[in-house]
N, C-alpha and C positions, 0 to 999 in steps of 0.2 A: 343188537342184531336179532331180528325176528325171522320166522319162517317165511313171512311175506317178502322180506328183503332177499331171501335166497331164490325164490321162484319169481322171476320177472313176469309181470302180466303183459307188458308190451315191450317192444324193442326200444332201447334208449340209445342215444348217440353219446359215446364216451370219447374223451380225448386221450385217456390212457389205455394201454392195451391190457386186457384182463385175460390171462390164459385159462384154458379150460381145466387145467390142473388145479387152479385155485378154487374154482367152484366145486370140483370133484372132492377136494380135501375138505371143504366146508360141509358138503353133503354127507361125507363119510363120518365126520365128527358129530353131526346132528344125529345120524342113525345110531352111532355107538352110544352116545349119551342117552338116546331114547331106549336102547336096549338095557341100559343100566338103571335108569330112573323109572321107567314105566312099570316094571314089576313091583318096585317099592311103593309107588303111589297106588297101584292096583291092590296090593295087599293091605295097605292102610285103609283104603276105602272099603274093602271087604270086611275088615275087622270092625270098622265103625258101623257098617250097615248090618252085619249078621252076628256080631259078637254078643256076649251076654250083657244084659242091661246092667248098668252101673247103679247099684242101689246102696243107699246108706245102711251101714251096719246097725242092726237092732241091738238093744242091750242084751237080749237073750243070746244072740250070736257071740257077743263079746265075752260072755261068761266062760266059754270053752277055751278061750285064748289067753286067759289071765293065769298068772302063777299064784298058787296058794300062799298065804302069808307064812312067814317063818315062825316056828313055835318059840315062845318066850320062856325064859327060866323063871320059875317061880314062886 
């Protein structure tokens, strides 16, 4: 089901009766799902667009994150 299926572009002849409550429930469901997923997609796009560049760690940067070797007895 797509949004185009929800919004009819022209009037169609149907044999079964479709109540206005069914289309109201569908519209409400689409709006609520949009309220949930639109901020998530928007934040993801903003992080990708404006976030810090993902750079490969240089060997100099890795020196600060390593643990020193344990002293040996001797």
